[in-house]
C-alpha positions in Angstrom: 0.4 33.1 8.2 3.9 31.4 7.3 4.0 28.6 4.5 4.0 25.3 6.1 7.0 23.3 5.7 7.5 20.7 3.0 10.5 18.5 2.0 9.4 16.4 -0.9 11.0 13.2 -1.4 10.6 13.2 -5.2 10.0 15.9 -7.9 8.7 13.9 -10.8 7.7 10.2 -12.1 11.3 9.6 -13.3 12.6 9.7 -9.6 10.5 6.9 -8.3 12.3 3.9 -7.3 11.3 0.6 -8.3 9.6 -0.2 -5.4 7.5 3.2 -5.3 6.7 2.2 -8.9 5.3 -1.5 -8.2 3.5 -0.3 -4.7 2.6 3.2 -5.7 -0.8 3.7 -3.8 -1.6 4.0 -0.2 -3.9 1.1 0.0 -1.2 -1.7 -0.3 0.7 0.2 2.3 -1.6 1.1 4.9 -4.2 -1.7 4.5 -2.1 -4.7 3.4 1.0 -3.8 5.1 3.2 -4.4 1.7 5.9 -1.9 0.7 6.3 -0.1 3.9 9.2 2.4 4.5 9.2 3.9 0.9 11.1 7.4 0.4 13.8 7.0 3.1 14.9 10.0 4.9 17.6 10.8 7.6 16.7 9.9 11.2 14.8 12.6 13.1 14.5 12.5 16.8 11.6 14.3 17.0 9.7 12.5 14.7 10.9 9.3 16.2 9.4 10.8 19.5 6.1 11.3 17.9 6.0 7.7 16.7 6.8 6.1 19.9 4.3 8.5 21.7 1.7 7.6 19.4 2.1 3.9 19.9 2.4 4.2 23.6 -0.7 5.9 23.6 -2.3 3.4 21.1 -1.7 0.2 23.2 -3.4 1.9 26.1 -6.4 2.1 24.1 -6.9 -1.2 22.2 -8.0 -4.5 23.7 -5.6 -6.8 25.7 -6.0 -9.3 22.7 -4.9 -6.8 20.1 -1.1 -8.3 20.1 -1.0 -7.0 16.3 -0.8 -3.3 17.4 1.8 -4.2 20.5 3.8 -6.1 17.9 3.9 -3.1 15.6 4.8 -0.9 18.7 7.8 -3.2 19.4 8.6 -3.4 15.9 8.6 0.5 15.3 10.9 0.7 18.4 13.3 -1.5 17.3 13.6 -0.2 14.2 14.0 3.6 15.4 16.9 2.3 17.6 18.7 0.5 14.7 18.2 3.6 12.5 19.5 6.3 15.4 22.9 7.0 14.1 24.1 7.5 18.1 23.1 4.0 18.9 25.4 1.0 19.1 24.5 -2.2 17.9 25.4 -4.4 20.8 21.7 -4.9 21.8 20.5 -6.0 18.6 20.9 -9.5 18.5 19.3 -10.1 22.3 16.1 -8.0 20.8 15.4 -10.4 17.8 14.1 -13.3 19.8 11.6 -11.4 21.9 10.5 -9.6 18.4 9.8 -13.1 16.8 7.9 -14.1 19.7 5.7 -11.0 19.5 4.9 -12.2 15.7 3.8 -15.6 16.7 1.5 -13.9 19.6 -0.8 -12.7 16.9 -3.8 -15.3 17.0 -5.2 -14.4 13.6 -3.7 -16.6 11.0 -3.6 -13.7 8.2 -2.1 -11.1 10.6 0.4 -13.5 12.0 1.4 -13.8 8.5 1.5 -10.1 7.4 3.4 -9.3 11.0 6.2 -12.0 9.7 6.4 -10.2 6.2 6.5 -6.6 7.7 9.5 -8.1 10.1 11.3 -9.6 7.3 10.8 -6.6 5.0 12.2 -4.2 7.6 15.2 -6.6 8.4 16.0 -6.9 4.7 15.9 -2.8 4.6 18.1 -2.2 7.6 20.6 -4.8 6.3 19.8 -7.1 9.3 20.6 -10.7 8.8 19.7 -12.4 12.1 16.4 -14.6 10.8 18.3 -17.7 9.7 20.8 -19.8 11.7 21.4 -21.2 15.4 18.4 -23.0 15.2 16.0 -20.4 13.7 14.6 -19.9 10.4 12.0 -17.6 10.6 11.1 -17.2 6.6 10.3 -20.5 6.8 8.1 -20.2 9.8 6.2 -17.4 8.1 5.8 -19.2 5.2 4.3 -22.2 6.5 2.0 -19.6 8.2 0.0 -19.1 4.6 -1.3 -22.6 4.9 -3.2 -21.6 8.1 -5.2 -18.9 6.3 -8.9 -19.8 5.4 -11.3 -18.2 3.3 -13.9 -15.8 4.0 -12.7 -14.4 7.1 -12.6 -10.7 6.8 -15.3 -9.2 8.9 -16.7 -6.5 6.6 -19.7 -5.6 4.6 -18.3 -8.3 1.9 -17.9 -11.0 4.4 -18.5 -14.4 2.7 -17.7 -13.2 -0.7 -13.9 -12.7 -0.7 -13.0 -16.4 -0.9 -9.3 -16.8 -1.0 -8.6 -13.2 -1.4 -7.0 -12.6 2.0 -4.8 -15.5 1.6 -3.5 -14.1 -1.9 -3.1 -10.9 -0.3 -0.7 -12.6 2.5 1.1 -14.6 -0.3 2.0 -11.0 -2.0 3.4 -9.9 1.2 5.4 -13.2 2.4 6.7 -13.8 -0.9 7.7 -10.2 -1.6 9.4 -10.4 1.9 11.2 -13.6 1.3 12.6 -12.3 -1.9 14.1 -9.3 -0.2 16.1 -11.4 2.0 17.6 -13.2 -0.9 15.4 -16.5 -0.4 13.5 -16.6 -3.5 14.6 -19.9 -4.5 12.4 -21.4 -1.2 9.2 -20.4 -3.2 10.0 -23.0 -5.9 11.4 -26.3 -4.7 10.9 -29.8 -6.1 8.7 -30.5 -3.2 6.2 -27.6 -3.5 5.8 -24.6 -5.8 4.5 -22.0 -3.6 4.1 -19.6 -6.6 1.6 -22.0 -8.8 -0.2 -22.7 -5.5 -0.8 -19.1 -4.9 -1.8 -18.2 -8.4 -4.4 -21.4 -8.3 -6.0 -19.4 -5.4 -7.2 -16.9 -7.8 -10.1 -18.8 -9.2 -11.6 -19.3 -5.6 -12.2 -15.7 -5.5 -15.6 -15.2 -6.5 -16.0 -11.4 -7.2 -13.8 -10.0 -10.3 -13.3 -7.1 -8.3 -11.0 -9.0 -5.7 -9.7 -11.1 -8.1 -8.1 -8.6 -10.4 -7.0 -6.5 -7.5 -5.0 -9.2 -5.5 -4.3 -11.1 -8.8 -2.6 -7.8 -10.2 -0.5 -7.4 -7.0 0.6 -11.3 -7.0 1.7 -11.2 -10.5 3.9 -8.0 -10.1 5.4 -9.7 -7.1 5.9 -12.8 -9.1 7.6 -10.9 -12.1 9.9 -9.1 -9.5 11.0 -12.4 -8.0 11.7 -13.4 -11.8 9.3 -16.5 -11.8 7.0 -15.3 -14.8 7.1 -18.4 -16.4 4.8 -19.9 -13.7 2.3 -17.6 -14.8 2.2 -18.0 -18.7 4.1 -21.0 -19.6 2.8 -23.8 -17.4 -0.7 -25.8 -18.3 -2.6 -22.4 -17.5 -2.2 -18.9 -18.4 -3.2 -17.3 -15.0 -3.0 -13.6 -16.8 -5.3 -14.5 -19.3 -7.6 -16.2 -17.0 -7.9 -13.0 -14.7 -8.2 -10.5 -17.5 -11.0 -12.6 -19.2 -12.9 -12.8 -15.7 -12.8 -9.1 -15.5 -14.5 -8.7 -19.0 -17.1 -11.0 -17.5 -17.9 -8.5 -14.6 -21.6 -7.6 -16.0 -22.4 -11.3 -16.5 -20.8 -12.4 -13.2 -22.9 -9.5 -11.5 -21.1 -10.2 -7.8 -20.3 -6.9 -7.3 -18.6 -5.6 -4.1 -20.8 -3.7 -1.4 -19.5 -0.5 0.1 -21.0 1.6 3.0 -20.9 4.6 0.6 -22.1 3.6 -2.8 -19.3 3.7 -5.4 -20.1 3.8 -9.4 -19.9 0.6 -11.3 -17.2 1.9 -13.6 -15.1 2.5 -10.6 -15.7 -0.9 -9.4 -14.6 -2.1 -12.9 -11.5 0.1 -13.5 -9.9 -0.6 -10.0 -9.0 -4.1 -10.6 -8.1 -3.3 -14.5 -5.5 -0.9 -13.3 -4.0 -3.3 -10.9 -3.5 -6.0 -13.9 -2.2 -2.9 -16.2 0.7 -2.8 -13.5 1.3 -6.8 -13.6 1.4 -6.4 -17.5 4.1 -3.8 -17.2 6.3 -5.8 -14.7 6.0 -9.2 -16.8 6.7 -7.3 -20.1 3.6 -8.8 -21.9 2.5 -6.4 -24.4 0.3 -8.7 -25.9 -2.0 -8.8 -23.1 -3.0 -4.8 -23.5 -5.1 -5.9 -26.4 -6.1 -9.3 -25.2 -8.8 -10.1 -24.5 -9.8 -6.6 -25.1 -7.9 -3.1 -25.6 -7.2 -2.5 -21.9 -5.9 1.1 -22.4 -9.2 2.0 -24.3 -11.1 0.3 -21.9 -9.4 2.1 -19.0 -9.7 5.6 -20.6 -13.4 5.1 -21.3 -14.3 3.7 -17.6 -12.4 6.7 -16.1 -14.2 9.1 -18.2 -17.7 8.0 -16.7 -16.3 8.3 -13.0 -17.2 11.6 -11.4 -14.4 13.6 -10.5 -14.8 13.4 -6.9 -14.3 9.7 -7.2 -12.1 9.6 -10.1 -9.4 11.1 -8.0 -9.0 7.7 -6.2 -8.1 6.0 -9.5 -6.2 8.6 -10.9 -3.0 7.5 -9.0 -3.5 3.8 -10.3 -4.0 5.2 -13.9 -0.8 7.5 -14.3 1.8 5.0 -12.6 0.1 2.4 -14.9 0.9 4.2 -18.0 4.2 5.6 -16.7 5.2 1.8 -16.1 3.9 0.8 -19.6 5.8 3.7 -21.2 2.1 5.0 -22.6 1.7 8.1 -20.3 2.5 10.3 -22.9 0.3 8.6 -25.6 -2.7 8.1 -23.3 -2.4 11.5 -21.2 -0.3 13.8 -23.6 -1.3 17.1 -21.4 -0.6 15.5 -17.7 -0.3 19.1 -16.4 -4.1 19.7 -17.7 -5.0 16.2 -16.2 -3.1 17.0 -12.6 -4.9 20.5 -12.7 -8.4 18.6 -13.1 -7.5 16.3 -10.3 -6.3 18.9 -7.6 -9.5 21.0 -8.4 -11.3 18.3 -6.7 -9.7 19.7 -3.2 -12.4 22.4 -3.7 -15.6 20.3 -4.1 -15.0 17.4 -1.5 -15.4 17.7 2.0 -12.8 15.1 3.6 -15.3 15.2 6.8 -18.2 13.9 4.9 -17.5 10.3 5.2 -14.5 7.9 5.8 -14.5 6.9 2.0 -14.4 7.7 -0.5 -14.3 11.7 0.8 -12.0 11.2 3.7 -9.2 9.5 1.6 -9.5 11.7 -1.7 -7.4 14.3 -0.3 -4.4 11.8 0.4 -4.7 10.4 -3.1 -4.4 13.6 -4.7 -1.9 15.1 -2.5 0.3 11.9 -3.3 -0.1 12.0 -7.0 0.7 15.5 -7.1 3.8 15.0 -5.2 5.0 12.0 -7.5 4.2 14.2 -10.5 6.1 17.1 -9.6 3.2 19.3 -9.3 3.0 20.1 -5.3 2.5 23.8 -6.5 -1.2 22.6 -7.0 -1.7 21.7 -3.4 -2.2 25.1 -1.1 -1.5 24.7 2.3 -5.2 25.4 3.3 -6.0 21.9 1.6 -3.6 20.2 4.0 -5.2 21.9 7.0 -8.9 21.3 6.0 -7.7 17.6 5.6 -6.0 17.3 9.0 -9.1 19.1 11.0 -11.4 17.0 9.3 -11.4 13.8 11.9 -14.1 15.1 14.1 -16.5 15.4 11.4 -16.3 11.5 10.8 -18.6 11.2 13.8 -21.4 8.9 12.8 -21.3 5.2 13.8 -20.0 3.9 10.4 -17.6 6.8 9.9 -16.3 6.7 13.7 -15.4 2.8 13.4 -13.6 3.2 10.0 -11.7 6.7 11.0 -8.4 4.9 11.1 -8.9 4.6 7.2 -8.4 8.0 6.4 -6.2 8.9 9.3 -3.6 6.4 8.1 -3.6 7.9 4.6 -3.3 11.4 6.0 -0.4 10.5 8.6 1.4 8.7 5.6 1.1 11.5 3.2 2.1 14.3 5.4 5.1 12.4 6.5 6.1 11.8 3.0 5.9 15.5 2.0 7.8 16.9 5.3 4.3 18.3 6.9 4.2 15.8 9.7 3.8 18.8 12.3 0.4 19.2 11.3 -0.7 15.8 12.6 1.8 15.5 15.5 1.6 18.8 17.0 -1.4 20.6 19.1 -4.0 22.4 16.9 -6.8 24.6 17.8 -9.1 22.1 16.4 -8.3 19.6 18.8 -8.1 21.7 21.8 -4.7 22.0 22.3 -4.0 18.2 21.5 -2.6 16.9 18.3 -4.7 15.4 15.6 -3.4 12.0 16.0 -3.5 12.2 19.8 -7.3 13.3 19.6 -8.1 10.2 17.1 -6.4 7.7 19.5 -8.2 9.2 22.5 -11.7 9.1 20.6 -11.4 5.2 19.7 -14.0 3.3 21.2 -13.8 1.2 24.3 -10.8 -1.0 23.7 -10.9 -0.1 20.0 -13.4 -3.1 19.5 -15.8 -1.2 17.1 -12.7 0.1 15.1 -11.5 -3.9 15.1 -9.0 -4.5 12.4 -9.0 -1.1 10.8 -6.7 -0.1 13.7 -3.8 -1.9 11.9 -3.7 0.6 9.1 -2.7 3.2 11.7 -0.2 0.4 12.9 1.3 0.3 9.4 1.2 3.9 8.8 3.6 4.2 11.8 5.9 1.5 11.3 6.3 2.6 7.7 7.1 6.1 9.0 9.7 4.6 11.3 11.3 2.5 8.7 11.4 5.6 6.3 13.9 7.0 9.2 16.7 4.4 8.3 18.7 7.3 6.2 18.4 9.2 3.2 21.2 7.2 1.7 19.3 3.8 2.1 19.3 2.1 -1.2 16.5 -0.3 -2.2 16.7 -3.8 -1.4 18.8 -6.1 -4.2 15.8 -7.6 -5.3 14.4 -4.1 -6.4 17.7 -2.8 -7.5 18.0 -5.7 -9.9 14.7 -5.7 -11.6 14.5 -3.4 -14.7 10.9 -2.4 -16.1 10.5 -4.1 -19.5 10.6 -1.7 -22.4 7.6 -2.0 -24.3 8.9 0.5 -27.1 6.6 3.2 -28.2 3.0 2.8 -29.6 2.5 3.9 -33.3 2.2 7.5 -34.1 4.3 8.4 -30.9 7.8 9.6 -30.8 9.4 7.2 -28.6 9.4 5.6 -25.2 7.7 7.7 -22.4 9.5 10.3 -20.8 8.3 12.5 -18.1 10.9 14.6 -16.4 10.0 17.7 -13.8 13.3 18.3 -12.2 
């Protein structure tokens, strides 16, 4: 059998863009729709056709009220038309109004705000400027949508225990998109400080796990926007408050629930690693040792997690250390670490459950791509991953199958092996894996519910990647420079990893 084609966007950590360092993992992109379209590539008509065909199939399977999927289909088609080098642009202005109406048609306030943020992010990355003027101020409209999001509305096993988690997540997406449009000053005005309002919501998230995860992303966005004074220099130190809250996780005892139990150290390290990334972006080295030695705590927690679930945190860990300039100090033998990560491919069955088994492979593969170690990923692992979807057949796994499917679609696109999911396979009796998944959705996709949005996001993200390999980051990302923490005592200098 011939080797599978691969086209890797990076060959080492030093090639990562600012956006990919800040929003590295698939969770923020696929679940929350933040940071879509990373690793831009040239327009590909075949891939564009696969994206359109999948969306066309998907909208026939979801219920009539699912206007979010229909919005994502409309946006993907718009993006692909703009990205097509053979397309003229005379149609664009007339197409914007219906696209904005598609956002407004989404009934759920959270998803409506996220839809607006994804559209603004896409327009910024496509260098389109039709969202303000001639009686339209779409960014202001989306910003006002945040006020409509109420607490504890996420319908999952933790319902009633999220507090303002969803609104904080939406703030991250909306603030980032507004900043990318060059409108950051709208977030802090004499009339209203949206930044401080969002930070103040963190104390209304009753679980340290959710508080740290959303707080880390929020503070990273605020740092990117250049508003760190609102985190540290006002009446409150929000970073200190969140970090101290994380140290009280055992005392609080309000642990998140998962359909498939996760070890307690995993629940502790996840929010800590997202906060480490925020520390890196804020340039506040003192918080690495206040209120605890965060790097030592992260290493200790990671060592307590079995490898079959440790790999989910490996990407967060490596990227946080890289952003902090501490990778060489904390992981002096990255190659050996990556070999341990990749070895999990042989002990995890991706069809055992939707999570943590079903999404383990994408985490392993993406980190291998980022670190320049795709030599550790055999073709057999890619085939095993894409052929695992029918095994996720129990009620819980079937309802949540979109979770691993979106991760798999995303990573196969990133490494140039998209044909595995878009073309017919024996496992699916002559259909493609993605066509089989969509065909196997429940009636109206009602059992899957909001999980369908993850497939939506993976497809929109892929469409946005096709804007051209020469596409640069938006000015907001281009202007940001990760603070230099120098080097820790006993090391030779700032962290440097080059696998080119």
